[in-house]
C-alpha positions in Angstrom: -17.0 -5.4 -0.2 -14.0 -7.2 -0.8 -12.0 -7.7 -3.9 -9.9 -10.4 -5.3 -6.3 -11.1 -5.0 -3.4 -11.5 -3.0 -1.9 -9.0 -1.0 1.0 -11.0 0.2 3.7 -12.7 -1.9 4.0 -16.3 -2.5 7.4 -18.4 -3.1 8.9 -18.6 -6.7 10.9 -20.9 -8.3 14.8 -19.9 -9.2 17.6 -17.5 -8.5 15.6 -14.9 -6.7 14.5 -15.3 -3.3 13.3 -12.7 -0.2 14.7 -13.6 2.8 12.5 -13.2 5.5 12.0 -14.4 9.0 9.3 -16.8 11.1 7.8 -13.2 11.8 8.3 -11.1 8.9 6.3 -10.6 6.2 6.7 -11.5 2.3 6.0 -8.6 -0.3 2.7 -7.3 1.0 0.9 -4.8 0.3 -0.8 -2.7 2.7 -4.7 -2.8 2.3 -7.3 -4.1 4.6 -8.5 -7.7 4.7 -11.3 -7.2 2.2 -8.1 -6.4 -0.3 -10.0 -3.0 -0.9 -9.6 0.6 0.8 -11.4 3.6 -0.4 -10.0 7.7 -1.2 -11.0 11.1 -1.6 -7.6 11.4 -3.5 -7.5 11.7 -7.3 -3.4 10.4 -7.1 -3.2 8.4 -3.8 -0.6 6.9 -2.3 0.3 3.3 -2.5 2.3 1.6 0.4 3.8 -1.7 0.5 6.0 -3.9 2.6 9.4 -4.9 0.7 11.2 -7.7 2.3 15.0 -8.0 1.8 15.6 -9.7 -1.9 17.9 -10.2 -4.2 15.2 -9.2 -7.1 16.7 -6.6 -9.9 13.9 -4.5 -10.3 10.4 -3.8 -9.2 6.6 -3.2 -11.4 3.9 -1.0 -10.3 0.9 -1.0 -12.3 -2.4 0.1 -12.3 -6.0 -1.4 -14.0 -8.9 0.2 -14.5 -12.2 -1.6 -14.3 -14.7 -1.8 -17.1 -18.0 -1.8 -17.3 -18.0 -5.4 -19.2 -15.9 -7.1 -16.1 -12.5 -6.2 -17.6 -9.5 -4.0 -16.6 -7.5 -1.5 -18.7 -3.6 -1.3 -17.8 -3.7 2.8 -17.2 -0.1 3.4 -16.0 3.0 1.3 -15.1 6.0 2.2 -14.1 9.2 -0.1 -13.5 12.0 1.0 -10.9 15.0 -0.5 -9.8 15.3 -2.4 -6.3 18.8 -1.2 -4.9 18.2 1.0 -2.2 14.3 1.3 -1.7 13.1 1.3 1.9 11.1 -1.7 3.4 8.0 0.1 4.0 7.9 1.7 -0.1 5.3 3.6 -2.2 4.8 5.5 -4.7 1.9 8.3 -5.6 1.0 8.9 -8.7 1.9 11.6 -10.4 0.2 14.2 -13.5 0.8 11.7 -15.8 -1.9 9.4 -14.6 -5.5 10.2 -15.4 -7.0 11.2 -12.1 -9.2 8.3 -10.7 -12.6 8.8 -11.4 -15.2 8.4 -8.4 -17.2 5.1 -8.1 -14.7 2.9 -10.3 -12.7 0.2 -8.8 -8.7 0.2 -10.0 -6.8 -3.0 -9.4 -2.8 -2.2 -8.5 -0.1 -4.8 -8.5 3.3 -4.7 -7.3 5.9 -7.4 -9.0 9.3 -8.4 -8.3 11.4 -9.2 -11.1 14.8 -11.4 -10.9 15.8 -10.2 -14.7 14.1 -7.6 -16.4 16.1 -8.4 -19.5 14.2 -12.2 -19.7 11.3 -11.6 -17.2 10.0 -15.1 -16.5 6.6 -15.5 -15.0 7.3 -18.4 -12.5 10.4 -16.5 -11.5 7.8 -13.1 -10.6 6.6 -12.2 -7.3 3.1 -10.8 -7.4 0.9 -9.0 -4.8 -2.0 -6.1 -5.6 -4.7 -4.5 -4.0 -7.7 -2.4 -5.0 -8.7 1.3 -4.7 -12.1 3.2 -5.1 -12.4 6.9 -5.1 -15.6 8.3 -3.5 -16.5 11.9 -2.9 -15.0 13.9 0.5 -17.9 14.0 2.9 -18.6 18.2 3.1 -19.0 17.7 7.0 -15.9 15.9 7.1 -14.0 18.6 5.5 -15.0 20.7 7.3 -13.7 18.5 10.5 -10.8 18.1 8.6 -10.2 21.8 8.4 -9.7 22.3 12.2 -8.3 19.1 13.1 -4.5 18.4 14.2 -2.7 15.6 12.3 -3.3 12.9 14.8 -7.5 14.1 15.1 -7.0 14.1 10.6 -6.4 10.2 11.3 -8.6 9.3 13.6 -11.6 11.1 11.6 -10.5 9.4 8.1 -10.1 6.4 10.1 -13.3 6.4 11.4 -15.0 7.1 8.1 -13.1 4.2 6.2 -10.9 6.2 4.0 -8.1 3.9 4.1 -5.6 5.6 1.6 -6.1 8.9 3.2 -5.6 7.8 6.7 -2.8 5.1 5.8 -1.3 8.1 4.2 -1.6 11.3 7.3 -0.3 8.2 9.6 2.8 7.2 7.4 4.0 10.9 7.2 3.0 11.4 11.0 5.8 8.7 11.9 8.2 9.9 9.5 8.0 13.8 10.9 7.8 12.3 14.3 10.2 8.6 14.7 10.3 8.9 18.1 6.9 9.6 19.6 5.1 7.3 21.4 1.7 7.7 20.6 2.1 7.7 16.3 4.2 4.2 16.8 0.9 3.1 19.3 -1.1 4.1 16.1 0.3 2.0 13.8 0.1 -1.0 16.0 -3.4 -0.7 16.7 -4.2 -0.4 13.1 -2.2 -3.3 11.7 -3.7 -5.5 14.1 -7.3 -4.4 13.9 -9.4 -6.7 12.8 -10.1 -5.0 9.4 -6.6 -5.4 8.2 -4.8 -8.0 10.4 -1.3 -7.2 9.3 -0.1 -8.2 12.9 3.5 -9.1 11.5 3.9 -5.4 10.6 3.0 -4.4 14.3 5.6 -5.4 16.8 8.0 -3.2 17.5 11.2 -4.2 15.7 9.0 -4.1 12.9 8.0 -0.6 13.6 11.0 0.4 13.6 12.3 -0.8 10.7 9.1 0.4 8.5 10.4 3.6 9.7 10.4 5.4 6.1 13.7 7.2 4.4 
């Protein structure tokens, strides 16, 4: 399955810009090439790459798909951009209705040049999709006995993108100098199903170390 939308940003006109090299990505949502990932969490964590930029604010928005094909906004938060990490994230909190199983949700990250005058032509915008699925009973039993690395590998093997990515990011945060987790990150980013190769080189891996 796949979903429409751009997971990588595009150039905009105006005073605000991002600063990337030839090997560095633009604003990018960390989702598979299909633009949709699965989760068993009712309030998952979303990740994106945030390049150096001079935008003032960032807006995260979550939409729920409707049976008629439309979408309804169920959550939005605007945050200042100053001091945010390159590997940025947001975990849905109790203010957000828990995701329903089998329903598609679209999430967006927008960089806003001037929050007082949000000119659409100057907004940098990316998106991804998520669907919640039930946790298989057999997998839950395996996870209860697994080490963090084993948990990541089990979740990834079962196609649970958001769950696996969150475990791997936490592993890198806890063990920033561990070569195993760095290798797992590179393998994930360069896999055919993900294709975010520019987030895999050693320099980028170090830059993406969460705060």
